[in-house]
Structure formats: C-alpha cells, structure tokens
C-alpha positions as CSV (number, residue, x, y, z in Angstrom):
1,M,142.0,104.6,106.2
2,S,143.6,103.5,110.2
3,V,144.1,100.1,109.8
4,S,143.8,97.7,113.5
5,K,145.0,95.0,115.0
6,P,142.7,92.3,114.4
7,Q,142.3,93.5,110.2
8,I,146.4,93.1,110.4
9,I,146.1,89.5,112.1
10,K,143.5,88.3,109.7
11,R,145.9,89.5,106.5
12,L,148.9,87.6,108.2
13,S,146.8,84.2,108.9
14,K,146.0,84.9,104.9
15,N,149.2,85.4,103.7
16,F,150.9,82.3,105.9
17,P,147.2,79.5,105.8
18,N,149.3,77.2,108.1
19,L,149.7,79.2,111.0
20,Y,147.3,79.6,113.6
21,K,145.3,82.7,114.2
22,K,146.0,82.7,118.3
23,D,150.4,82.1,117.6
24,I,150.0,84.7,115.1
25,N,148.2,86.7,117.5
26,K,150.7,86.0,120.3
27,F,153.6,86.8,118.4
28,F,152.0,89.9,118.1
29,D,151.2,90.4,121.5
30,I,154.6,89.5,122.7
31,L,156.3,92.3,119.5
32,I,154.0,94.9,121.3
33,S,154.6,94.8,124.7
34,E,159.2,93.8,124.0
35,I,159.2,97.7,122.2
36,T,157.5,99.0,124.9
37,K,159.4,97.2,127.7
38,A,162.6,98.5,124.9
39,L,161.3,102.1,124.9
40,S,160.1,102.7,128.4
41,N,163.2,101.7,129.6
42,G,165.1,104.6,127.2
43,E,166.7,101.9,124.4
44,R,166.4,102.5,120.7
45,V,164.5,100.0,119.1
46,E,165.2,98.8,115.3
47,L,163.7,96.3,112.6
48,R,166.2,96.7,109.8
49,D,165.5,98.4,107.0
50,V,162.0,98.5,107.6
51,M,161.4,101.3,110.8
52,M,163.4,102.6,114.4
53,F,162.2,104.2,117.8
54,I,163.7,106.2,119.3
55,P,163.0,107.4,122.8
56,K,163.3,111.5,123.4
57,I,162.8,113.2,127.1
58,Q,161.5,116.5,126.0
59,R,162.9,118.8,128.5
60,K,161.6,121.2,130.9
61,R,160.8,124.6,129.7
62,I,158.4,127.2,130.7
63,S,156.0,128.0,128.2
64,L,153.1,130.8,127.2
65,N,149.2,130.4,127.0
66,P,147.3,130.9,124.4
67,K,144.8,132.2,126.3
68,T,145.4,134.3,129.6
69,L,149.6,134.8,127.9
70,E,150.7,133.6,131.4
71,K,153.6,131.2,131.5
72,V,153.5,128.0,132.5
73,E,156.2,125.4,133.6
74,V,156.3,122.3,131.2
75,P,157.5,119.5,132.9
76,E,159.7,116.7,131.6
77,K,158.9,114.3,129.5
78,K,159.0,110.9,127.4
79,G,158.5,110.9,123.7
80,I,159.4,109.1,121.0
81,L,161.0,109.5,117.7
82,F,159.7,107.3,114.7
83,K,161.9,107.1,111.7
84,C,160.9,105.6,108.3
85,S,163.4,103.4,106.5
86,K,164.2,105.1,102.7
87,E,162.6,102.6,101.2
88,W,159.6,102.5,103.0
89,N,159.7,105.7,102.3
90,K,159.6,105.4,98.8
91,K,157.3,102.9,98.8
92,I,155.0,104.9,100.3
93,N,155.5,108.0,98.5
94,E,155.0,106.3,95.2
95,K,151.8,107.1,93.9
96,P,149.5,104.3,91.4
C-alpha cells in the first residue's frame, strides 16, 4: 500500500494537534522543494539516522534493442540513489 501526501499530512496533524494543517502542508512542500533543488545541483541530501539521497550520473553507453538486436546509443542521464539507515532497515524488515 502506498501513502499519499494528504495521508501523511493528516497523520501529522493527528500526532501534532497544536499545528495547523496548512502549516504542515507548507513545511512538507518546502522540504520536498529543498531536497529537489539540492539533488538537481548535484548535492547529496542526508537526513541523519533516517535516509540519504545521492545523485548519480549514468554515463552514455551503447545498448541493444531487444526486439531488433540493433545497437542504440543511450545518452547520459541523472538518477537518484536512495539509501535507508540501518535502524530503519531493521524496522522495515521486522516481522509483526
């Protein structure tokens, strides 16, 4: 099951009743936009004891089209490597 932005905001507003939903929403938007800006500038984003986002550049290469077996040049592109902390990894893999 996936979790959407409105569901996250709803859960946060239940856990922190002294904060307004619009403030939580604005904080969430700022957080996402700052992470996006940093990654687009080639910077690594690290949320200590939680997760890391590392920008990676995939070099251009020559690949094969599986249908025609024709050689195709794949251009250079950016990607993101996501790493979860060891603590979170343990929590995710625990069996209830």
